[in-house]
N, C-alpha and C positions, 0 to 999 in steps of 0.2 A: 504493500500500499504506499510505503514511503517513497518507493521509486516512481510509482504512478503520480503521487503528489508533486514530486520534483519535476517530472516531465510536464505536467499540466502547468506548473508555474513557469517553466521555461517557455512553453508554447504561448502562454498568455503574454509573457514578456516580449516575445518576438512580434506577436500580433499588435500589441500596444505600441511598440516602437514603429512598426510598419505604418499603423494608422497615423501616428504623429508626423510621419513623413509625407502623408497625403496632402499635397498642396491643392488649392482650389483649381489652379490651372497648371497643366503639365505640357511640356514641349513635345514635338515630334521625336526629338532625340531621346527623351525619357521613354517614350513609348517604344522606340526601336530597341532601346537597351533592355526593355522588360517584356519583349514579345514571347519569351520562353518561360516567363515567371507564371507558375500555375495559379497563383492567387490573384493575378491580374485579369479582370474580365473587361473586354472591349465591347461596348454597345454602341452600334451605328444607328443613329436616330433619323436618318434621312426620310423625308416625307414630302407631301404635297406642297408645303410651305416653300421648300427649297428646290422643288422640281424633281425630287427624288422619290424612290420607291424600293420595294424588295427587288424589283427587276433591275433597277439601277445598281443596287448593291451586288447582285449577281455579276454584273458586268465588271465590277472592280471594287475592292475593299481592302482594308488593312488586314494583313494575314491574321487569322485567329479571331477576328471580330465576328459578332453576331448581330443580325439586323433586327430592329424592333421599331416599327413605324410609330412615331410620336403621336400621330393623329388617330391611329386605328387600333393600337395594341392595348390600350387601357391605361395609359399614363394619366389621362384626364377623362372624366366621365360626365354624363348628363343625368340630372335628376330634376323632376318637376319642371321640365322645359328650361332649366338653367344649364348652360353648357360649361365645360372647362373646369369642373370641380375635382377636388382630390378624391381618388378612389377609396373604397373602404379597405382597412388593413388586410383582410384575408385575400381580397382580390389583388392588391399590390404584391403581397407576399407570393402568391401563385405566379404572377407575372415575372418577378424577380427570379424566383426559383427556376422557372422554365428557361431563363436566360443564363442559368448557371451560377447565379449569385449565392454565395454561402456567407456565413458569419464572418469568415476570415478573408473575404474577397476585397480587393481594391478595385472598385468600379471606375472605369474610364469612359466617360460619355463623349460621343463623337458627333458633332453637328456637321453639316455639309461644309460650313466655312464660306458662305457666300453672301450673307447679309446680317444686319443687326436682328431682324425678326427671326432669321434662322437660328442665331445664337440663343434666342429666347427658348427654343425647344430644349436645348441642353441645360440652360439655367433652371428651367421649370422641373426637368427630370431630377436634376441635382437636388433641388429643394425637396422634392418628393422623397428621395432617399433619406435626407436629413430629418424630415418629419416622421418617417418610420424607423428612426433610430440607427441608421447606417451612416457613420461618419467618414469611413474610408472611401470617399468618392471624389473624382476630379473631372475636369473638362479638358479635352484636347484643344489647346490654344491654336486657333486657325483651322481647326476641323479637318475634314478629309481632304480639302483642296490644298491645305498646307502640307499634308502628308504626301500627296501627289507631287507637289513641287520639290519637297526635300528628299523623298524616297521613291522616285518614279520606278525604280527596279524592284521594289518591294510591294507589288500589288497582286492580291490573290483574286481569282474569278471562281464562279460556280458556287454551289451551296456548301460543299465540304461536309464535315461531320457535325451533327447536332450536338450542342453542349450537353454534358451530363447534368441532370437536375441538381440544384444547389439546396442548401439547408437553411437559407436566410429566414429569419423570423421577424416579422414587422411588429414593432412596438411603438405605438403613437407617442410622439413627443410634441407637446403644444408650444414649445419655446418660440418657434418661428411661424406659428399658425394663428390666424384670427378669423372668427366667424362673423356673419352679418350682425348678430347680436353684439358681439365684441366691438365691432366698429361703431354701432349705435352708442355704445357706452362711452367711447372716447371722442366722439364728435363734439367739438366745443369745450373739451375739458381744459383747454389752455396749456396742456403739456404734450399731447401727442400730435405729431406731424403726419398729415395725410399727404402722401406723395403720389401724384398722378403721373403715370409713365406713358400716357397716350399722346396723340398729336395735339397741337394747339387748337385745331378746328374742333376736335371732339370735346376737349376741355371746355371750350367756349360755348358749346351747344350748337355749333353750326353743322356738326355731323355726328353720327352715332353708329354704334355697332348694330347690325341687323337684328340681334336678339335683345338689345336693350329697349326697354319700353319708354324711356325718357332720354332726352338729350341734356348734356351739362355735366356737372361734376359733383362729387360728395361735398357738402358744405364745409368750407374752411380749407379745402385741399389746395396744394401748391403744384403748379405744373412743373414737371421735370421729365421731358421725353427721354425714354430709355435709349434712344439712338445716339444721344450725346456721348455715351460711354464707349461707343464702338468706332473704330477706325475703318472706314469703308475702303480705304486705299489698300490696306493690308489684310482686311477681314479678320482682324484680331481685336481683342479688348485693349483699350488704351492703357498706357503705363500707369502704375499706381501713382506716381507723382502727378500726372495729368488728372487722374480721377480725384485726387485729394483737392485739386483746385476746382474741378467741375462740381464737386459735391460739398464744397467748403461750407455752404449755408446750411447744411443738414448734419451738423457734427454732434449735436447734444440732444439727449432725451429720446423717448420712445417714437418709433416711426412705423407707419402702416404703409406698405407699398401696394398700390392697386392700378388697374387699367380697365380693360373690358372684360377679360375672362382669366386674369392672372397669368397670362403668358408674357406680355411685355413687362409686366410688373416684376417678373422673376429676375430680369436683368438688373433692374435697380436694387432689388433685394440682394442679389448675388454680389454686386459691387459694394454695397454698404456693409453687409454682414460678413462676407467671406474675404473680400480683398482689402477693405478698409478696416475691418475689425470693429465695427460699431456694434454696441450692445442694443438689445430691445428693438430689433428690426423684425417686423412680421409681414407676411405676405397674405393678402386677402384674395383667396383663389376665386371666389364668386364674382368679385369686383363689380363693375357697373351693371352687368347683366343680372346678377342676383340682387344687387341693391335696388334696382328699379323694378324688380319683379314684385316687391312689396309696395303697394300704392301709398302707404303711409310714410315712406322714406322720401324726403325732399331732395332736390338737386339744386346746386348753385349755378350761377352764370358768371362769365368772366367780367372781372372789374378792369378799370383802366390800369391800376397798379399791376394786375396779373398780366395784362397785355405787354407792359413794359418789361416785366421780369421774363416773360416768354420770349420777347424779341432779344433780349440780352443773352439768354440761354442758347438761342438759335445761333447767335454770333459766336459764342464760346465753343459750341459744338460743331461748327463748320470747318 
């Protein structure tokens, strides 16, 4: 029994150290160096948002990666005509296990690497793993396109072998999650910043998501389009130094990141929580679609001050 105890202690120590090394963003070089590491699980999320699909993955992918369509595989679900919601723990557990994820896995999420909206797929999937208690998760910086650029000779085709089922156990952690009722509780509390990651037009109520029943924004929210965090020239997230400047106005206190369906909002959450290390940052998965589904919830319209802030943020983000 003593030998078993020692082995378990050592194994736990190795996994703890491995988890500690799990950076939010990893490079193509890091992935290349760990292609043969059994505990590294590469999940390719290409989907309709980026013009990708399972067929696209079959035509070329990182060796050893498994495909999981972000829009169709169950990363987000619909309930009561509200789209983009967090799945139930048993359902996400089943999805992750099917992809080969175990308790000791280091999950690497692979976006297409073609746009800010595409990056949101990986950021949202990253957040979902965190919500269900799995901290060893990273995003490939630059996505699949960066891999093609850096390792053109390392491209696999075809379906290959299906991954062995994993033993991941989903345990809900509310630290980065907030419900509609939770948002109602913090609106107007004078402490919580509501950060709107949508476009200026949607924030101002000049446009809206097709599933949202009202145009506008959650009362008191501040506009911060998620696209400002992304470098369209390199298709990578901007440097931490640049992000510190871009998000300097959101340095203290609790923050709720939202958008239409919790997709764009995931990028603002990822930057603030994971890259800048801010505490008390939550993602509202239902966002404006769920907020407006309740007719008693009011929405705000853009003020002149908001317009000035949006204009300045557009300049900084360009």
